C-alpha positions as CSV (number, residue, x, y, z in Angstrom):
1,M,7.0,-20.1,-10.0
2,Y,7.5,-16.4,-10.0
3,Q,11.1,-15.4,-9.3
4,K,11.1,-12.1,-7.5
5,P,13.7,-9.7,-8.9
6,M,15.6,-7.4,-6.6
7,R,14.2,-4.0,-7.2
8,L,15.0,-0.7,-5.5
9,R,12.0,1.1,-4.0
10,R,13.7,3.8,-1.9
11,C,11.5,6.3,-3.8
12,Q,8.3,5.5,-5.6
13,L,7.3,8.6,-7.7
14,A,3.7,9.1,-8.6
15,V,2.8,10.7,-11.9
16,P,-0.6,11.2,-13.6
17,G,-1.0,8.9,-16.6
18,S,-3.0,11.5,-18.4
19,D,-0.1,14.0,-18.5
20,E,2.6,13.1,-21.1
21,Y,4.9,16.0,-20.1
22,K,4.9,15.0,-16.4
23,M,5.5,11.3,-17.3
24,A,8.5,12.2,-19.3
25,K,9.9,14.3,-16.5
26,A,9.3,11.6,-13.9
27,V,11.0,8.9,-16.0
28,A,14.0,11.2,-16.4
29,S,14.2,11.8,-12.6
30,S,16.5,10.0,-10.2
31,A,13.6,8.0,-8.6
32,D,14.1,4.3,-8.3
33,H,10.5,3.5,-9.2
34,V,7.9,5.5,-11.2
35,F,4.3,4.6,-11.3
36,L,2.1,5.9,-14.1
37,D,-1.2,6.5,-12.4
38,L,-4.7,5.7,-13.8
39,E,-6.5,6.0,-10.4
40,D,-6.7,9.0,-8.1
41,S,-4.8,11.5,-10.2
42,V,-6.9,10.9,-13.4
43,A,-10.4,12.2,-13.7
44,P,-13.1,9.6,-14.7
45,S,-13.6,11.2,-18.0
46,A,-9.9,10.9,-18.8
47,K,-9.2,7.4,-17.6
48,K,-9.6,5.5,-20.9
49,A,-7.8,8.2,-22.9
50,A,-4.9,8.0,-20.5
51,R,-4.2,4.3,-21.3
52,P,-2.7,5.0,-24.8
53,K,-0.6,7.8,-23.3
54,I,0.8,5.3,-20.7
55,I,1.4,2.7,-23.3
56,N,3.4,5.2,-25.3
57,A,5.4,6.3,-22.3
58,L,6.3,2.7,-21.4
59,K,7.3,1.9,-25.0
60,T,9.2,5.1,-26.1
61,L,10.7,6.8,-23.0
62,D,14.2,5.9,-21.8
63,W,13.6,4.2,-18.5
64,G,17.1,3.0,-17.8
65,D,17.1,1.1,-14.5
66,T,13.9,2.7,-13.2
67,V,11.2,0.3,-12.2
68,R,8.3,0.6,-14.7
69,C,5.0,0.5,-12.9
70,V,1.3,1.3,-13.7
71,R,-1.2,1.9,-11.0
72,I,-4.6,0.6,-12.3
73,N,-8.0,1.6,-11.0
74,D,-9.8,0.2,-8.0
75,L,-11.0,-3.4,-8.7
76,E,-14.5,-2.3,-7.7
77,S,-14.5,0.3,-10.5
78,P,-15.6,-0.3,-14.1
79,Y,-12.0,0.5,-15.3
80,A,-9.6,-2.0,-13.7
81,Y,-10.1,-4.9,-16.1
82,G,-9.7,-2.7,-19.1
83,D,-6.6,-1.1,-17.7
84,I,-4.9,-4.4,-17.3
85,I,-6.0,-5.9,-20.7
86,D,-5.3,-2.8,-22.8
87,I,-1.9,-2.0,-21.3
88,V,-0.6,-5.5,-21.1
89,K,-1.7,-6.3,-24.6
90,E,0.1,-3.3,-26.0
91,A,3.0,-2.8,-23.7
92,G,3.3,-6.0,-21.6
93,E,7.0,-6.5,-22.3
94,F,7.7,-3.0,-21.1
95,I,6.0,-3.3,-17.7
96,D,7.8,-4.4,-14.5
97,V,5.0,-4.3,-12.0
98,I,1.3,-3.4,-11.7
99,M,0.1,-1.6,-8.6
100,I,-3.3,-2.6,-7.3
101,P,-5.1,0.1,-5.2
102,K,-7.7,-0.4,-2.4
103,V,-7.0,-4.1,-2.0
104,K,-9.2,-5.6,0.8
105,H,-8.6,-9.4,0.5
106,A,-6.1,-11.9,-0.8
107,R,-8.7,-12.8,-3.5
108,D,-8.3,-9.3,-5.0
109,I,-4.6,-10.1,-5.7
110,L,-5.5,-13.5,-7.1
111,W,-8.0,-12.1,-9.5
112,V,-5.4,-9.8,-11.0
113,E,-2.9,-12.6,-11.1
114,T,-5.3,-14.9,-12.9
115,L,-6.0,-12.2,-15.6
116,L,-2.3,-11.5,-15.9
117,R,-1.4,-15.1,-16.3
118,Q,-4.0,-15.6,-19.0
119,L,-2.7,-12.5,-20.9
120,E,0.9,-13.5,-20.6
121,Q,0.2,-17.0,-21.9
122,D,-2.0,-15.7,-24.7
123,L,0.4,-13.0,-25.8
124,G,3.5,-15.2,-25.4
125,L,5.2,-12.8,-23.1
126,K,8.6,-14.0,-22.1
127,K,8.6,-12.4,-18.6
128,Q,6.1,-12.3,-15.9
129,I,4.8,-9.0,-14.5
130,G,5.1,-8.4,-10.8
131,L,2.4,-7.0,-8.5
132,E,2.3,-4.4,-5.7
133,A,-0.7,-3.8,-3.4
134,L,-1.9,-0.8,-1.6
135,I,-3.1,-1.3,2.0
136,E,-5.5,1.6,2.3
137,E,-8.7,0.2,3.7
138,V,-9.5,-1.0,7.3
139,E,-10.5,-4.4,5.8
140,A,-7.1,-4.6,4.2
141,M,-5.4,-3.9,7.5
142,I,-7.4,-6.7,9.2
143,N,-6.4,-9.1,6.3
144,V,-2.9,-7.8,5.7
145,E,-1.2,-11.1,6.6
146,E,-3.2,-13.1,4.0
147,I,-2.8,-10.3,1.5
148,A,1.0,-10.2,1.9
149,S,1.3,-14.0,1.3
150,A,-1.4,-14.2,-1.4
151,T,1.0,-15.1,-4.2
152,P,4.7,-15.2,-5.0
153,R,4.0,-12.7,-7.7
154,L,3.3,-10.0,-5.0
155,E,6.6,-8.0,-4.5
156,A,5.5,-5.2,-2.2
157,I,2.7,-3.8,-0.1
158,I,2.4,-0.1,0.4
159,F,0.7,1.9,3.2
160,G,-1.7,4.3,1.6
161,M,-2.5,6.5,4.5
162,G,-4.7,8.9,2.5
163,D,-7.6,6.6,1.8
164,Y,-6.8,4.7,5.0
165,S,-7.5,7.9,7.0
166,A,-10.9,8.1,5.4
167,S,-11.6,4.4,5.9
168,Q,-10.8,4.5,9.6
169,G,-11.9,8.0,10.3
170,V,-8.5,9.3,11.3
171,I,-8.4,13.1,11.3
172,T,-5.2,14.7,10.0
173,K,-4.4,18.1,8.5
174,S,-2.9,16.6,5.3
175,I,-2.4,13.2,3.7
176,G,0.4,11.4,5.5
177,G,0.8,14.0,8.2
178,Q,0.5,13.6,11.9
179,A,-2.6,14.4,14.1
180,D,-3.3,15.8,17.5
181,Y,-2.3,12.6,19.0
182,P,0.5,11.5,21.4
183,G,3.3,10.0,19.4
184,D,3.1,8.7,15.8
185,V,-0.6,8.3,14.7
186,W,0.5,5.8,12.0
187,H,2.7,3.6,14.3
188,Y,0.3,0.7,14.7
189,A,-0.8,0.6,11.1
190,R,2.6,0.9,9.6
191,N,4.1,-1.6,12.1
192,K,1.4,-4.2,11.4
193,M,1.8,-3.9,7.6
194,I,5.6,-4.0,7.8
195,I,5.5,-7.1,10.0
196,A,3.2,-8.8,7.5
197,A,5.5,-7.9,4.6
198,R,8.6,-9.1,6.4
199,A,7.0,-12.4,7.3
200,A,6.0,-12.9,3.6
201,G,9.5,-12.0,2.4
202,I,8.3,-8.9,0.4
203,D,9.0,-5.2,0.5
204,A,7.1,-2.7,2.7
205,V,6.8,0.8,1.4
206,D,5.4,3.9,3.1
207,G,2.9,6.0,1.4
208,P,2.6,9.7,0.6
209,Y,3.1,13.0,2.5
210,A,1.0,15.6,0.7
211,D,2.8,18.8,1.7
212,F,5.7,18.5,-0.7
213,K,7.1,21.9,0.4
214,D,7.5,20.7,4.0
215,D,10.8,18.8,3.7
216,V,11.3,18.7,7.5
217,T,8.2,16.7,8.2
218,F,8.7,14.6,5.1
219,T,12.1,13.7,6.3
220,E,10.7,12.8,9.8
221,E,8.1,10.5,8.2
222,C,10.8,8.8,6.0
223,K,12.8,8.1,9.2
224,R,9.9,6.7,11.0
225,A,9.1,4.3,8.2
226,L,12.8,3.3,7.8
227,T,13.2,2.6,11.5
228,L,10.3,0.2,11.5
229,G,11.5,-1.6,8.4
230,C,10.2,0.0,5.3
231,V,12.5,0.0,2.2
232,G,11.2,3.3,0.8
233,K,8.5,5.9,0.6
234,W,6.3,7.6,-2.0
235,A,7.0,10.9,-3.6
236,I,4.0,12.9,-4.9
237,H,6.3,15.6,-6.3
238,P,9.9,15.6,-7.6
239,A,10.9,17.8,-4.7
240,Q,10.6,14.8,-2.4
241,I,12.8,12.4,-4.4
242,E,16.3,13.2,-3.1
243,T,15.1,13.2,0.6
244,A,13.6,9.7,0.1
245,L,16.7,8.4,-1.7
246,M,19.0,9.8,0.9
247,T,17.0,8.6,3.9
248,F,16.6,5.0,2.6
249,S,20.2,4.7,1.5
250,P,22.7,3.3,4.1
251,D,24.8,6.0,5.8
252,P,28.4,5.4,4.6
253,D,29.8,5.3,8.2
254,E,27.1,2.9,9.4
255,L,27.7,0.7,6.3
256,A,31.4,0.6,6.9
257,L,30.9,-0.3,10.6
258,A,28.3,-3.0,9.7
259,R,30.7,-4.6,7.2
260,K,33.6,-4.4,9.7
261,L,31.6,-6.0,12.5
262,S,30.1,-8.6,10.3
263,L,33.4,-9.7,8.9
264,A,35.0,-9.8,12.4
265,Y,32.1,-12.0,13.6
266,Q,32.5,-14.4,10.6
267,E,36.2,-14.7,11.4
268,A,35.5,-15.4,15.1
269,E,32.8,-17.9,14.2
270,S,35.2,-19.9,12.0
271,E,37.3,-20.3,15.1
272,G,34.4,-21.5,17.2
273,I,33.8,-18.2,19.0
274,G,30.1,-17.2,19.4
275,A,30.4,-13.6,20.6
276,I,33.1,-11.0,20.4
277,Q,33.9,-7.4,21.2
278,V,35.0,-5.0,18.5
279,D,35.9,-1.5,19.5
280,G,33.8,-1.9,22.7
281,I,30.8,-3.2,20.8
282,L,29.4,-6.7,21.6
283,V,28.8,-8.6,18.4
284,D,26.9,-11.9,18.3
285,A,24.6,-13.8,15.9
286,A,21.6,-11.5,16.6
287,S,23.5,-8.3,16.0
288,V,25.0,-9.6,12.8
289,R,21.5,-10.2,11.5
290,I,20.8,-6.5,12.0
291,Y,24.0,-5.5,10.3
292,R,23.2,-7.8,7.4
293,N,20.0,-5.8,6.6
294,T,22.2,-2.7,6.1
295,I,24.7,-4.6,4.0
296,T,22.0,-6.2,1.8
297,R,20.4,-2.8,1.1
298,A,23.8,-1.4,0.1
299,E,24.5,-4.4,-2.2
300,Q,21.2,-3.8,-3.9
301,M,22.3,-0.2,-4.6
302,G,25.7,-1.4,-5.9
303,L,27.5,0.1,-2.9
């Protein structure tokens, strides 16, 4: 049985797997998670040549505590199987997770898991490689509950609103941005995906916002995702890293209050009291569950 590690995903930084300089810069950044991309950011003519560059980056760069991830190509492409085999054979012990794009059904996840399991057994790898899946097709959104619970090896699902826009026909000015629409155009899709992730006990991550010079809107999108239950957001440029890290880290004052109220409730509960007031705030079992989310996130960060 796969034992899910506790990984930080406040900021997942995308970097082309064909660019050795950018990969080195990304790994040296403060992002929690860096994914070396073989899909959208790499031209078809460069995909196979990018694999040894990624293998070298995984094996030689100083990753520290950063999550080491590779995004393979679409499973309907002629590249995906080779991506998995080549990279796992040469650098399997250096990979934490593989990100699967354009997942549509649970069987897509299971196909990758089967191939991974065979490789791990054949190569004698001592650790199992985790999986992340991109929800970026309308078929995926319809099947998101079965996708999220497909296998214990799946650690996170990510809302890829760029391809999702094309799949549903949503009209936006830029990837991940808002449209001429009352309210948040992504509310339903984000919410549905996050609910599926929470029910399956895995992380939900929000996807990209393409205008990396617009920090105001990027911050707003981070806050929307956080409010609904995402643990982090993509960065498509290093300029977005600090905003994502800050937004998805607990506010120190809110954390202190959560710990204070949680501790007070524990003490009251030990005395047989089911609800209390602390500084004018009603604290009961339901509110402590909310506070616990904040405390757990902080503990994952060592706060």
